[in-house]
Backbone as CSV, one residue per row, in Angstrom:
resi,resn,N_x,N_y,N_z,CA_x,CA_y,CA_z,C_x,C_y,C_z
1,MET,66.687,-33.655,-19.796,65.803,-32.806,-19.003,66.452,-32.518,-17.652
2,SER,66.509,-31.247,-17.273,67.102,-30.885,-15.994,66.241,-31.376,-14.843
3,LYS,66.913,-31.739,-13.776,66.207,-32.167,-12.562,65.544,-30.981,-11.870
4,TYR,65.987,-29.757,-12.220,65.492,-28.551,-11.555,64.826,-27.616,-12.563
5,LEU,63.857,-26.862,-12.076,63.099,-25.973,-12.951,63.900,-24.728,-13.317
6,ALA,64.662,-24.214,-12.376,65.514,-23.045,-12.623,66.619,-23.023,-11.578
7,THR,67.737,-22.376,-11.920,68.881,-22.270,-11.009,69.249,-20.799,-10.841
8,LEU,69.441,-20.393,-9.585,69.760,-19.007,-9.263,71.062,-18.954,-8.470
9,LYS,71.874,-17.927,-8.723,73.169,-17.803,-8.023,73.325,-16.394,-7.451
10,TRP,73.899,-16.324,-6.245,74.214,-15.046,-5.610,75.602,-15.114,-4.984
11,GLY,76.335,-14.000,-5.018,77.583,-13.890,-4.301,77.351,-13.268,-2.929
12,VAL,78.147,-13.651,-1.947,78.010,-13.142,-0.583,79.031,-12.037,-0.360
13,ASP,78.564,-10.834,0.022,79.500,-9.755,0.318,79.769,-9.670,1.826
14,GLY,80.609,-8.720,2.202,81.062,-8.650,3.583,79.980,-8.423,4.601
15,SER,78.883,-7.778,4.207,77.819,-7.496,5.168,77.095,-8.757,5.631
16,TRP,77.297,-9.860,4.902,76.641,-11.124,5.271,77.631,-12.161,5.808
17,ASP,78.856,-11.752,6.039,79.874,-12.687,6.557,79.444,-13.260,7.906
18,ASN,79.546,-14.592,8.008,79.243,-15.310,9.253,77.763,-15.227,9.652
19,GLN,76.896,-15.100,8.660,75.452,-15.086,8.906,74.846,-16.419,8.483
20,LEU,73.651,-16.701,8.999,72.940,-17.910,8.598,72.458,-17.789,7.150
21,LEU,72.567,-18.880,6.424,72.081,-18.903,5.041,70.595,-18.565,4.992
22,ARG,69.848,-19.011,5.974,68.407,-18.742,6.014,68.125,-17.240,5.940
23,LEU,68.879,-16.449,6.717,68.669,-15.007,6.729,69.059,-14.380,5.398
24,PHE,70.166,-14.848,4.820,70.620,-14.348,3.524,69.568,-14.605,2.450
25,LEU,69.030,-15.807,2.422,68.033,-16.164,1.409,66.738,-15.385,1.615
26,ARG,66.364,-15.196,2.858,65.102,-14.511,3.139,65.199,-13.004,2.913
27,ASP,66.263,-12.375,3.469,66.332,-10.915,3.463,67.051,-10.335,2.241
28,TYR,68.085,-11.009,1.759,68.828,-10.494,0.611,68.260,-11.032,-0.708
29,CYS,68.028,-12.330,-0.743,67.532,-12.945,-1.982,66.012,-12.864,-2.105
30,GLN,65.350,-12.481,-1.031,63.883,-12.324,-1.009,63.161,-13.611,-1.386
31,ILE,63.632,-14.705,-0.797,62.960,-15.998,-0.968,62.151,-16.258,0.297
32,SER,60.862,-16.406,0.143,59.966,-16.513,1.292,60.145,-17.831,2.034
33,LYS,59.623,-17.856,3.243,59.651,-19.067,4.061,58.944,-20.209,3.342
34,ARG,57.842,-19.889,2.679,57.091,-20.904,1.934,57.921,-21.470,0.782
35,ALA,58.632,-20.572,0.077,59.468,-21.028,-1.043,60.632,-21.879,-0.555
36,LEU,61.212,-21.524,0.585,62.297,-22.326,1.152,61.795,-23.712,1.549
37,ALA,60.581,-23.771,2.096,59.993,-25.068,2.442,59.756,-25.897,1.185
38,ASP,59.340,-25.235,0.115,59.122,-25.923,-1.156,60.430,-26.514,-1.681
39,ILE,61.514,-25.739,-1.564,62.830,-26.221,-1.991,63.251,-27.424,-1.157
40,LYS,63.029,-27.350,0.151,63.472,-28.411,1.052,62.697,-29.713,0.859
41,PHE,61.382,-29.617,0.718,60.546,-30.820,0.750,60.130,-31.342,-0.629
42,ASN,60.339,-30.545,-1.684,59.837,-30.961,-3.003,60.930,-31.133,-4.047
43,GLY,62.158,-31.378,-3.602,63.190,-31.761,-4.558,64.126,-30.675,-4.997
44,GLY,64.136,-29.525,-4.291,65.079,-28.471,-4.611,66.422,-28.704,-3.941
45,LEU,67.327,-27.736,-4.096,68.683,-27.931,-3.571,69.301,-26.571,-3.256
46,LEU,70.066,-26.525,-2.138,70.855,-25.353,-1.774,72.331,-25.724,-1.803
47,LEU,73.157,-24.895,-2.456,74.584,-25.166,-2.554,75.387,-23.967,-2.063
48,GLN,76.466,-24.254,-1.346,77.443,-23.251,-0.941,78.775,-23.634,-1.590
49,ASN,79.192,-22.836,-2.566,80.418,-23.141,-3.312,80.384,-24.554,-3.901
50,GLY,79.202,-24.950,-4.382,79.041,-26.248,-5.034,78.749,-27.404,-4.107
51,ASN,78.702,-27.166,-2.798,78.441,-28.239,-1.836,77.034,-28.087,-1.257
52,GLU,76.321,-29.207,-1.145,74.961,-29.165,-0.631,74.961,-28.755,0.839
53,VAL,74.067,-27.820,1.185,73.980,-27.312,2.553,72.513,-27.150,2.943
54,THR,72.281,-26.778,4.201,70.933,-26.468,4.679,70.875,-24.984,5.035
55,VAL,69.672,-24.511,5.358,69.499,-23.094,5.688,70.184,-22.721,6.996
56,ARG,70.623,-23.708,7.788,71.296,-23.432,9.061,72.804,-23.222,8.890
57,THR,73.281,-23.318,7.664,74.712,-23.158,7.383,75.150,-21.704,7.564
58,LEU,76.347,-21.501,8.109,76.937,-20.171,8.191,77.637,-19.858,6.864
59,ILE,77.399,-18.680,6.344,78.009,-18.298,5.072,79.144,-17.303,5.317
60,LYS,80.063,-17.209,4.354,81.242,-16.351,4.469,81.327,-15.393,3.277
61,GLU,81.985,-14.264,3.472,82.219,-13.342,2.383,82.958,-14.065,1.253
62,GLY,82.480,-13.860,0.020,83.089,-14.508,-1.138,82.428,-15.811,-1.538
63,ASP,81.540,-16.351,-0.697,80.826,-17.584,-1.045,79.932,-17.359,-2.261
64,GLU,79.715,-18.448,-3.013,78.692,-18.445,-4.062,77.560,-19.346,-3.602
65,ILE,76.361,-18.780,-3.535,75.183,-19.522,-3.108,74.338,-19.844,-4.338
66,THR,74.000,-21.112,-4.488,73.177,-21.561,-5.607,71.874,-22.137,-5.073
67,VAL,70.778,-21.707,-5.658,69.451,-22.226,-5.303,68.874,-22.920,-6.526
68,CYS,68.585,-24.198,-6.389,67.978,-24.980,-7.477,66.498,-25.182,-7.152
69,LEU,65.647,-24.614,-7.972,64.211,-24.664,-7.712,63.626,-25.990,-8.187
70,PRO,62.752,-26.597,-7.380,62.201,-27.904,-7.744,61.206,-27.818,-8.891
71,GLN,61.047,-28.927,-9.577,60.037,-29.008,-10.622,58.644,-28.860,-10.000
72,GLU,57.699,-28.401,-10.802,56.330,-28.222,-10.331,55.384,-29.107,-11.137
73,LYS,54.374,-29.581,-10.475,53.380,-30.440,-11.119,52.218,-29.584,-11.607
74,ALA,51.845,-29.771,-12.851,50.726,-29.003,-13.413,49.421,-29.412,-12.748
75,SER,48.516,-28.459,-12.633,47.201,-28.728,-12.059,46.478,-29.802,-12.869
76,SER,45.845,-30.729,-12.159,45.121,-31.823,-12.839,43.910,-31.309,-13.609
77,SER,43.460,-30.093,-13.295,42.296,-29.530,-13.990,42.669,-28.895,-15.325
78,LEU,43.986,-28.783,-15.607,44.444,-28.189,-16.857,44.963,-29.275,-17.789
79,GLN,44.441,-29.304,-18.986,44.832,-30.310,-19.969,45.801,-29.711,-20.985
80,PRO,47.006,-30.264,-21.119,47.930,-29.748,-22.143,47.357,-29.928,-23.544
81,GLU,47.501,-28.899,-24.382,47.050,-28.970,-25.771,48.154,-28.463,-26.690
82,ASN,48.285,-29.106,-27.825,49.292,-28.713,-28.803,48.723,-27.621,-29.701
83,LEU,48.750,-26.378,-29.205,48.223,-25.232,-29.937,49.370,-24.289,-30.282
84,GLU,49.215,-23.550,-31.359,50.265,-22.639,-31.790,50.395,-21.472,-30.814
85,LEU,51.626,-21.141,-30.455,51.917,-20.019,-29.563,52.921,-19.081,-30.216
86,ASP,52.693,-17.785,-30.077,53.646,-16.783,-30.551,54.437,-16.301,-29.334
87,ILE,55.581,-16.958,-29.072,56.421,-16.605,-27.927,57.430,-15.552,-28.364
88,VAL,57.339,-14.374,-27.751,58.155,-13.239,-28.164,59.441,-13.147,-27.339
89,PHE,59.404,-13.628,-26.102,60.581,-13.625,-25.228,60.497,-14.840,-24.311
90,GLU,61.665,-15.461,-24.059,61.675,-16.608,-23.150,63.043,-16.746,-22.501
91,ASP,63.055,-17.037,-21.203,64.254,-17.523,-20.532,63.800,-18.588,-19.531
92,GLU,64.655,-19.021,-18.611,64.274,-20.116,-17.732,63.269,-19.692,-16.665
93,HIS,62.983,-18.388,-16.576,62.087,-17.895,-15.537,60.717,-17.458,-16.045
94,LEU,60.598,-17.078,-17.317,59.326,-16.519,-17.777,59.188,-16.601,-19.287
95,LEU,57.957,-16.409,-19.733,57.600,-16.292,-21.147,56.851,-14.976,-21.350
96,VAL,57.064,-14.320,-22.484,56.176,-13.251,-22.932,55.528,-13.751,-24.216
97,ILE,54.209,-13.816,-24.215,53.458,-14.420,-25.320,52.548,-13.379,-25.955
98,ASN,52.475,-13.399,-27.273,51.533,-12.569,-28.010,50.258,-13.390,-28.218
99,LYS,49.236,-13.103,-27.405,47.987,-13.871,-27.460,47.109,-13.390,-28.616
100,VAL,46.551,-14.329,-29.332,45.640,-13.969,-30.420,44.265,-13.641,-29.855
101,ALA,43.545,-12.786,-30.548,42.163,-12.493,-30.164,41.317,-13.750,-30.312
102,GLY,40.388,-13.952,-29.400,39.510,-15.120,-29.438,39.951,-16.243,-28.532
103,MET,41.143,-16.148,-27.967,41.663,-17.189,-27.072,41.569,-16.715,-25.620
104,PRO,40.819,-17.403,-24.764,40.791,-17.041,-23.348,42.157,-17.291,-22.714
105,THR,42.469,-16.545,-21.665,43.728,-16.757,-20.972,43.694,-18.041,-20.161
106,ILE,42.607,-18.256,-19.419,42.475,-19.458,-18.580,41.141,-20.132,-18.867
107,PRO,41.016,-21.437,-18.574,39.748,-22.131,-18.805,38.635,-21.598,-17.901
108,SER,37.432,-21.736,-18.389,36.229,-21.390,-17.623,35.151,-22.400,-17.967
109,ARG,34.004,-22.264,-17.363,32.903,-23.183,-17.668,32.488,-23.061,-19.141
110,GLU,32.521,-21.820,-19.651,32.136,-21.600,-21.052,33.242,-22.016,-22.030
111,HIS,34.503,-21.934,-21.584,35.646,-22.242,-22.450,36.623,-23.151,-21.688
112,PRO,36.297,-24.439,-21.564,37.141,-25.338,-20.765,38.467,-25.715,-21.443
113,VAL,38.546,-25.560,-22.753,39.763,-25.941,-23.490,40.111,-24.843,-24.493
114,HIS,41.227,-25.073,-25.231,41.702,-24.135,-26.252,42.029,-22.761,-25.664
115,THR,42.536,-22.741,-24.441,42.931,-21.493,-23.803,44.452,-21.350,-23.844
116,LEU,44.921,-20.168,-23.473,46.362,-19.940,-23.421,47.012,-20.876,-22.397
117,ALA,46.338,-21.095,-21.278,46.876,-21.993,-20.245,47.079,-23.399,-20.802
118,ASN,46.098,-23.912,-21.539,46.228,-25.236,-22.160,47.394,-25.264,-23.144
119,ALA,47.519,-24.186,-23.912,48.579,-24.119,-24.914,49.963,-24.062,-24.267
120,VAL,50.096,-23.301,-23.180,51.389,-23.203,-22.495,51.776,-24.555,-21.902
121,LEU,50.816,-25.257,-21.306,51.127,-26.583,-20.763,51.537,-27.540,-21.877
122,GLY,50.888,-27.431,-23.035,51.288,-28.250,-24.170,52.703,-27.942,-24.615
123,TYR,53.074,-26.673,-24.589,54.441,-26.261,-24.924,55.430,-26.821,-23.910
124,TYR,55.071,-26.772,-22.615,55.943,-27.320,-21.582,56.174,-28.820,-21.786
125,VAL,55.132,-29.535,-22.131,55.270,-30.977,-22.376,56.239,-31.219,-23.536
126,LYS,56.080,-30.438,-24.607,56.924,-30.601,-25.793,58.393,-30.298,-25.479
127,LYS,58.630,-29.334,-24.578,59.994,-28.915,-24.238,60.521,-29.608,-22.978
128,SER,59.739,-30.551,-22.445,60.125,-31.287,-21.216,60.388,-30.335,-20.043
129,ILE,59.514,-29.336,-19.907,59.575,-28.398,-18.785,58.516,-28.816,-17.767
130,CYS,58.954,-29.198,-16.580,58.014,-29.663,-15.540,57.536,-28.464,-14.738
131,ALA,56.507,-27.791,-15.248,55.996,-26.576,-14.622,54.491,-26.514,-14.810
132,THR,53.866,-25.613,-14.072,52.444,-25.360,-14.255,52.250,-23.944,-14.758
133,PHE,50.999,-23.525,-14.937,50.697,-22.226,-15.561,50.581,-21.154,-14.499
134,HIS,51.437,-20.114,-14.607,51.409,-18.965,-13.695,51.245,-17.689,-14.518
135,ALA,50.023,-17.216,-14.696,49.800,-15.975,-15.446,50.097,-14.779,-14.556
136,VAL,50.965,-13.887,-15.010,51.274,-12.672,-14.254,50.224,-11.606,-14.534
137,ASN,49.804,-11.495,-15.789,48.690,-10.622,-16.152,47.807,-11.369,-17.135
138,ARG,46.579,-10.929,-17.269,45.630,-11.594,-18.168,45.077,-10.592,-19.169
139,LEU,44.618,-11.139,-20.282,43.918,-10.343,-21.276,42.547,-10.957,-21.506
140,ASP,41.546,-10.102,-21.743,40.217,-10.609,-22.082,40.308,-11.511,-23.313
141,LYS,39.364,-12.405,-23.430,39.343,-13.363,-24.540,39.519,-12.683,-25.899
142,ASP,38.822,-11.589,-26.144,38.869,-10.949,-27.460,39.842,-9.780,-27.544
143,THR,40.710,-9.639,-26.539,41.799,-8.666,-26.610,43.062,-9.403,-27.034
144,SER,43.798,-8.837,-27.962,45.037,-9.450,-28.432,46.237,-8.804,-27.740
145,GLY,47.382,-9.485,-27.835,48.606,-8.846,-27.396,49.413,-9.582,-26.355
146,LEU,50.301,-8.830,-25.721,51.369,-9.390,-24.901,50.928,-9.635,-23.460
147,LEU,51.303,-10.795,-22.968,51.145,-11.069,-21.544,52.308,-11.919,-21.065
148,ILE,52.515,-11.889,-19.753,53.667,-12.552,-19.146,53.211,-13.784,-18.386
149,VAL,53.924,-14.885,-18.598,53.681,-16.133,-17.875,54.963,-16.504,-17.140
150,ALA,54.871,-16.653,-15.825,56.030,-17.090,-15.039,56.157,-18.605,-15.123
151,LYS,57.392,-19.088,-15.153,57.615,-20.531,-15.254,57.683,-21.223,-13.899
152,HIS,57.817,-20.440,-12.829,57.839,-21.058,-11.499,57.267,-20.078,-10.477
153,ARG,56.958,-20.586,-9.289,56.268,-19.797,-8.272,57.062,-18.577,-7.835
154,LEU,58.370,-18.727,-7.695,59.191,-17.613,-7.239,59.167,-16.474,-8.249
155,ALA,59.262,-16.800,-9.528,59.183,-15.772,-10.571,57.813,-15.102,-10.561
156,HIS,56.768,-15.890,-10.358,55.413,-15.333,-10.317,55.262,-14.358,-9.159
157,ASP,55.743,-14.742,-7.985,55.657,-13.870,-6.814,56.393,-12.551,-7.059
158,ARG,57.594,-12.652,-7.619,58.398,-11.449,-7.834,57.800,-10.538,-8.896
159,LEU,57.325,-11.125,-9.992,56.722,-10.321,-11.056,55.441,-9.645,-10.579
160,SER,54.670,-10.332,-9.748,53.447,-9.737,-9.192,53.790,-8.536,-8.318
161,LYS,54.863,-8.652,-7.530,55.295,-7.527,-6.689,55.808,-6.371,-7.541
162,LEU,56.543,-6.683,-8.590,57.033,-5.637,-9.490,55.875,-4.875,-10.129
163,GLN,54.802,-5.612,-10.454,53.622,-4.982,-11.030,52.988,-4.027,-10.022
164,GLN,52.904,-4.452,-8.759,52.342,-3.610,-7.708,53.209,-2.371,-7.463
165,GLU,54.516,-2.502,-7.673,55.452,-1.395,-7.437,55.607,-0.485,-8.658
166,GLY,54.886,-0.760,-9.727,54.974,0.065,-10.924,56.188,-0.200,-11.776
167,LEU,56.817,-1.381,-11.589,58.004,-1.739,-12.365,57.686,-2.745,-13.473
168,LEU,56.402,-2.984,-13.682,55.932,-3.802,-14.800,54.783,-3.026,-15.436
169,ASN,55.022,-2.496,-16.622,54.048,-1.612,-17.272,53.578,-2.183,-18.602
170,ARG,52.263,-2.050,-18.838,51.648,-2.542,-20.067,51.053,-1.366,-20.839
171,PHE,51.286,-1.362,-22.146,50.810,-0.272,-22.987,49.933,-0.867,-24.097
172,TYR,48.774,-0.244,-24.326,47.787,-0.755,-25.261,47.528,0.253,-26.373
173,THR,46.988,-0.255,-27.469,46.431,0.593,-28.517,44.978,0.183,-28.714
174,ALA,44.088,1.178,-28.787,42.665,0.909,-28.991,42.136,1.804,-30.104
175,ILE,41.137,1.301,-30.806,40.382,2.125,-31.749,39.022,2.373,-31.109
176,VAL,38.708,3.645,-30.847,37.450,3.974,-30.173,36.551,4.752,-31.115
177,MET,35.274,4.719,-30.815,34.283,5.389,-31.648,34.263,6.894,-31.373
178,GLY,34.075,7.667,-32.419,33.983,9.114,-32.275,35.341,9.796,-32.257
179,ARG,35.314,11.096,-32.141,36.534,11.903,-32.173,36.828,12.435,-30.767
180,ILE,37.948,12.015,-30.208,38.359,12.529,-28.901,39.076,13.858,-29.124
181,LYS,38.557,14.922,-28.551,39.076,16.262,-28.825,40.419,16.521,-28.151
182,GLU,40.556,16.049,-26.899,41.798,16.303,-26.165,42.913,15.403,-26.688
183,GLY,44.127,15.942,-26.816,45.249,15.165,-27.319,45.727,14.098,-26.363
184,LYS,45.486,14.318,-25.069,45.835,13.318,-24.067,44.979,13.543,-22.837
185,GLY,44.941,12.528,-21.975,44.118,12.670,-20.783,44.297,11.504,-19.831
186,THR,43.695,11.648,-18.662,43.688,10.599,-17.653,42.249,10.370,-17.206
187,ILE,41.841,9.123,-17.214,40.508,8.757,-16.732,40.686,8.172,-15.334
188,ASN,40.206,8.883,-14.340,40.297,8.442,-12.947,38.876,8.229,-12.445
189,ALA,38.401,7.005,-12.564,37.010,6.706,-12.215,36.925,5.277,-11.677
190,PRO,36.415,5.099,-10.450,36.366,3.762,-9.834,35.443,2.813,-10.589
191,ILE,35.846,1.539,-10.630,35.098,0.531,-11.383,34.632,-0.582,-10.458
192,GLY,33.383,-0.975,-10.634,32.829,-2.101,-9.884,31.923,-2.934,-10.762
193,ARG,31.495,-4.064,-10.253,30.607,-4.954,-11.007,29.199,-4.385,-11.027
194,MET,28.548,-4.483,-12.164,27.132,-4.093,-12.245,26.312,-4.986,-11.332
195,SER,25.352,-4.426,-10.657,24.589,-5.176,-9.658,23.792,-6.319,-10.263
196,ASN,23.447,-6.222,-11.544,22.621,-7.265,-12.169,23.414,-8.168,-13.111
197,SER,24.756,-8.182,-12.988,25.578,-8.992,-13.887,26.828,-9.492,-13.171
198,ILE,27.262,-10.695,-13.543,28.516,-11.214,-12.995,29.689,-10.918,-13.934
199,ILE,29.386,-10.396,-15.120,30.412,-10.134,-16.127,30.662,-8.641,-16.306
200,THR,29.609,-7.882,-16.488,29.734,-6.485,-16.880,30.167,-5.600,-15.712
201,ARG,31.077,-4.675,-16.007,31.543,-3.686,-15.035,31.051,-2.304,-15.432
202,GLU,31.118,-1.380,-14.450,30.713,-0.006,-14.707,31.465,0.931,-13.762
203,VAL,31.481,2.211,-14.129,32.013,3.221,-13.219,30.967,3.451,-12.135
204,ARG,31.399,3.330,-10.865,30.481,3.522,-9.744,31.261,4.022,-8.527
205,THR,30.599,4.803,-7.703,31.287,5.460,-6.588,31.855,4.469,-5.584
206,ASP,31.241,3.295,-5.463,31.727,2.295,-4.501,32.675,1.287,-5.159
207,GLY,33.130,1.591,-6.373,34.027,0.689,-7.085,35.469,0.824,-6.607
208,LYS,36.341,0.009,-7.210,37.763,0.041,-6.867,38.477,1.100,-7.717
209,ARG,39.523,1.677,-7.125,40.306,2.713,-7.798,40.762,2.220,-9.172
210,ALA,40.563,3.040,-10.191,40.942,2.662,-11.554,41.419,3.906,-12.298
211,ILE,42.643,3.850,-12.844,43.229,5.004,-13.529,43.806,4.567,-14.870
212,THR,43.393,5.255,-15.925,43.837,4.975,-17.293,44.386,6.253,-17.916
213,HIS,45.603,6.195,-18.439,46.209,7.333,-19.136,46.161,7.069,-20.647
214,TYR,45.887,8.102,-21.440,45.841,7.893,-22.888,46.424,9.093,-23.640
215,ILE,46.912,8.786,-24.843,47.376,9.806,-25.795,46.728,9.499,-27.144
216,VAL,46.184,10.497,-27.782,45.569,10.308,-29.094,46.662,10.168,-30.144
217,ARG,46.597,9.068,-30.891,47.584,8.839,-31.953,47.096,9.401,-33.283
218,SER,45.824,9.174,-33.616,45.274,9.696,-34.869,43.752,9.763,-34.768
219,ILE,43.163,10.610,-35.618,41.714,10.786,-35.637,41.235,10.741,-37.080
220,SER,40.138,10.004,-37.322,39.486,10.027,-38.625,38.079,10.592,-38.436
221,ASP,37.252,10.467,-39.440,35.910,11.058,-39.363,35.078,10.475,-38.225
222,HIS,35.209,9.165,-38.001,34.291,8.517,-37.059,34.978,7.745,-35.937
223,MET,36.299,7.783,-35.892,36.985,7.003,-34.860,38.319,7.647,-34.489
224,THR,38.838,7.215,-33.323,40.101,7.737,-32.812,40.987,6.577,-32.386
225,VAL,42.262,6.650,-32.726,43.236,5.657,-32.271,43.959,6.243,-31.068
226,VAL,43.952,5.495,-29.964,44.583,5.979,-28.740,45.620,4.977,-28.238
227,ASP,46.721,5.506,-27.717,47.711,4.703,-27.004,47.439,4.860,-25.515
228,ILE,47.488,3.762,-24.797,46.997,3.718,-23.420,48.034,3.103,-22.495
229,LYS,48.169,3.687,-21.317,48.955,3.068,-20.249,48.054,2.901,-19.039
230,LEU,48.051,1.700,-18.489,47.263,1.423,-17.290,48.070,1.737,-16.040
231,GLU,47.452,2.451,-15.122,48.069,2.634,-13.800,47.545,1.585,-12.829
232,THR,46.303,1.131,-13.063,45.712,0.033,-12.290,45.262,-1.040,-13.272
233,GLY,44.824,-2.177,-12.767,44.475,-3.284,-13.667,43.141,-3.927,-13.325
234,ARG,42.079,-3.146,-13.385,40.746,-3.684,-13.094,40.190,-4.457,-14.286
235,THR,39.307,-5.380,-14.015,38.645,-6.142,-15.073,37.927,-5.188,-16.030
236,HIS,38.188,-5.349,-17.332,37.556,-4.556,-18.396,37.855,-3.062,-18.260
237,GLN,38.953,-2.692,-17.596,39.180,-1.284,-17.262,39.156,-0.352,-18.474
238,ILE,39.923,-0.673,-19.511,39.981,0.205,-20.682,38.613,0.294,-21.348
239,ARG,37.964,-0.836,-21.466,36.665,-0.888,-22.131,35.628,-0.056,-21.369
240,VAL,35.611,-0.191,-20.055,34.654,0.544,-19.221,34.973,2.044,-19.229
241,HIS,36.241,2.392,-19.098,36.605,3.801,-19.018,36.284,4.561,-20.311
242,PHE,36.550,3.968,-21.461,36.272,4.703,-22.701,34.775,4.727,-23.010
243,SER,34.056,3.707,-22.595,32.598,3.754,-22.696,32.048,4.875,-21.819
244,TYR,32.634,5.031,-20.640,32.237,6.089,-19.692,32.483,7.479,-20.296
245,LEU,33.554,7.593,-21.101,33.845,8.864,-21.770,32.901,9.146,-22.937
246,GLY,32.138,8.114,-23.339,31.296,8.254,-24.516,31.998,7.846,-25.789
247,HIS,33.103,7.125,-25.653,33.886,6.674,-26.812,34.159,5.175,-26.667
248,SER,33.121,4.369,-26.808,33.266,2.916,-26.672,34.254,2.377,-27.691
249,LEU,34.924,1.292,-27.328,35.847,0.650,-28.255,35.079,0.082,-29.436
250,LEU,35.638,0.255,-30.606,35.052,-0.326,-31.805,34.928,-1.841,-31.618
251,GLY,33.763,-2.390,-31.937,33.543,-3.831,-31.834,33.169,-4.335,-30.454
252,ASP,33.182,-3.448,-29.449,32.917,-3.883,-28.073,31.432,-3.786,-27.757
253,GLU,30.699,-4.774,-28.234,29.237,-4.776,-28.108,28.789,-4.702,-26.650
254,LEU,29.538,-5.316,-25.739,29.162,-5.338,-24.326,29.087,-3.936,-23.742
255,TYR,29.942,-3.048,-24.239,29.982,-1.683,-23.699,29.615,-0.625,-24.741
256,GLY,28.771,-1.011,-25.704,28.197,-0.027,-26.618,28.931,0.203,-27.909
257,GLY,29.903,-0.633,-28.251,30.660,-0.458,-29.484,29.972,-1.089,-30.683
258,ARG,30.100,-0.480,-31.844,29.463,-1.016,-33.060,30.257,-2.201,-33.583
259,ARG,29.530,-3.183,-34.147,30.153,-4.444,-34.584,30.176,-4.605,-36.097
260,ASP,29.703,-3.625,-36.845,29.622,-3.811,-38.296,30.991,-3.710,-38.974
261,ILE,31.950,-3.037,-38.326,33.276,-2.895,-38.912,34.244,-3.937,-38.358
262,MET,34.106,-4.244,-37.083,35.011,-5.187,-36.428,34.201,-6.013,-35.437
263,ASN,34.461,-7.344,-35.400,33.614,-8.213,-34.584,34.226,-8.572,-33.227
264,ARG,35.203,-7.791,-32.775,35.725,-7.935,-31.409,36.237,-6.569,-30.980
265,GLN,36.413,-6.383,-29.667,36.888,-5.072,-29.235,38.263,-4.782,-29.832
266,ALA,38.408,-3.577,-30.363,39.645,-3.182,-31.044,40.675,-2.755,-29.997
267,LEU,41.264,-3.750,-29.364,42.193,-3.493,-28.261,43.354,-4.472,-28.338
268,HIS,44.569,-3.920,-28.279,45.779,-4.733,-28.420,46.836,-4.238,-27.442
269,CYS,47.391,-5.164,-26.653,48.512,-4.838,-25.772,49.797,-5.039,-26.578
270,GLY,50.377,-3.955,-27.048,51.495,-4.055,-27.986,52.861,-3.765,-27.401
271,HIS,52.921,-3.423,-26.116,54.212,-3.033,-25.546,54.209,-3.349,-24.051
272,ILE,55.222,-4.077,-23.613,55.403,-4.373,-22.191,56.831,-4.019,-21.810
273,GLN,56.967,-3.364,-20.676,58.304,-3.048,-20.159,58.339,-3.400,-18.672
274,PHE,59.357,-4.160,-18.278,59.417,-4.577,-16.881,60.853,-4.839,-16.464
275,GLN,61.058,-4.814,-15.154,62.348,-5.160,-14.581,62.396,-6.671,-14.399
276,HIS,63.432,-7.304,-14.944,63.529,-8.751,-14.803,63.622,-9.107,-13.318
277,PRO,62.866,-10.121,-12.875,62.796,-10.410,-11.440,64.093,-10.900,-10.815
278,PHE,65.072,-11.317,-11.625,66.323,-11.841,-11.066,67.562,-11.096,-11.563
279,SER,67.630,-10.813,-12.860,68.791,-10.067,-13.374,68.643,-8.567,-13.146
280,HIS,67.394,-8.113,-12.949,67.048,-6.707,-12.706,67.264,-5.810,-13.924
281,ARG,67.612,-6.378,-15.067,67.719,-5.545,-16.269,66.327,-5.247,-16.815
282,THR,66.220,-4.157,-17.539,64.934,-3.766,-18.102,64.654,-4.580,-19.367
283,ILE,63.514,-5.234,-19.391,63.079,-6.015,-20.556,61.980,-5.229,-21.265
284,THR,62.144,-4.997,-22.546,61.136,-4.300,-23.345,60.729,-5.199,-24.504
285,VAL,59.435,-5.444,-24.630,58.919,-6.308,-25.693,57.811,-5.560,-26.427
286,THR,57.868,-5.584,-27.756,56.883,-4.873,-28.574,56.319,-5.810,-29.637
287,LYS,55.038,-5.689,-29.894,54.379,-6.471,-30.941,53.353,-5.584,-31.633
288,GLY,53.488,-5.462,-32.957,52.616,-4.567,-33.717,51.163,-5.014,-33.744
289,LEU,50.309,-4.136,-34.271,48.869,-4.408,-34.320,48.569,-5.639,-35.170
290,PRO,47.581,-6.441,-34.758,47.173,-7.596,-35.570,46.473,-7.147,-36.843
291,ALA,46.311,-8.090,-37.761,45.801,-7.761,-39.099,44.428,-7.118,-39.074
292,ASP,43.517,-7.588,-38.188,42.152,-7.039,-38.213,42.139,-5.556,-37.846
293,MET,42.954,-5.143,-36.872,43.004,-3.729,-36.513,43.712,-2.914,-37.592
294,GLN,44.759,-3.468,-38.188,45.438,-2.778,-39.280,44.497,-2.547,-40.455
295,ASN,43.685,-3.544,-40.771,42.745,-3.424,-41.899,41.724,-2.313,-41.674
296,VAL,41.239,-2.197,-40.436,40.302,-1.122,-40.118,40.950,0.234,-40.336
297,LEU,42.191,0.378,-39.893,42.875,1.658,-40.020,43.158,2.001,-41.488
298,LYS,43.406,0.989,-42.309,43.633,1.237,-43.734,42.346,1.680,-44.439
299,LYS,41.215,1.102,-44.030,39.944,1.374,-44.720,39.294,2.662,-44.235
300,TYR,39.521,3.001,-42.970,38.752,4.116,-42.410,39.661,5.223,-41.877
C-alpha cells in the first residue's frame, strides 16, 4: 500500500526560474493554500528533483517538482459495504461509476446504508486505498448511469471547477410520455422548491436558473425518447422540466409519470465527457441503456 494517495509531477520552465515553490504550486499548479497546508500537516510530501523541500524553496528552470498527496480518513458517519460496483473508468485520481437504479448516491435518514458512498468506501477498503467519498456529481436514487467520484480533495476541487466552466458535460437519455413535436429544443425555466415540500421541485419565477437541451431520438404512439444535455444541474432538473412541458418521464410518479409500464423514472446518464483535472486530456465514457429501459423500447 502506498504511503500517499496520489503523486503529481510538474516540470519548471524558464518563466518560473528562481521563484518560490509556494508561488509555483499556487499559481501554476493551482494548488490552494488549504491543500498545501493539508500536504504539510497531514503526511504529504514536496520534492524538488527527488529531494524533500518546503514551499520556501527557490526553484530553477528544468527542475522536476513532485507533490505527494496525503492519505485521507473516511468520514466516521460512512460505513464501508461490500456491494457490487460497475466501475467504467479508474485512475489514481478518480472513478467513473455506472450507478444502478434504486441505489442512492449518499446516505440519508431514509436510506442510511446500501448507497453508492458505502459501496465506494467498501471498494477502497478492498483495494487498500486510504480515501473518503468525494462525489463530483450525483444522480437521483432511481436514475441510472454514470457519475464521477474523486479519490482525493484536490481532484474533487478541480473537477468541480471544470464542471462550472463547462468542461465536464453529462448527457442523458429519457423516455417521456406523449409525442414531442419539435425535433429539438431548449427548456429555459427557473427551478425552485415547492413551498409545501422539502423534496418536490417546480418551475417558478423566483427559482434558480435551469437550462436543459434536448434532441428527439425516436417517437412511438404514446412516448418519445429524448437525448438530453444539461447546461445547469438543479435538483430533479430533467424531471421537472419535462413535466413542465407536459411530457413527464415515464415512471416518474412524483412529477406525473405513469407507473404501469415502468416503476422508476426512465432516465439514464449514458455519456460523460470531461477534461482530466491533471493530464488535461479529454475523457469520454459511455454506458448503454439498462435492461428495464431497453425492454420498454422493445415492447412499445
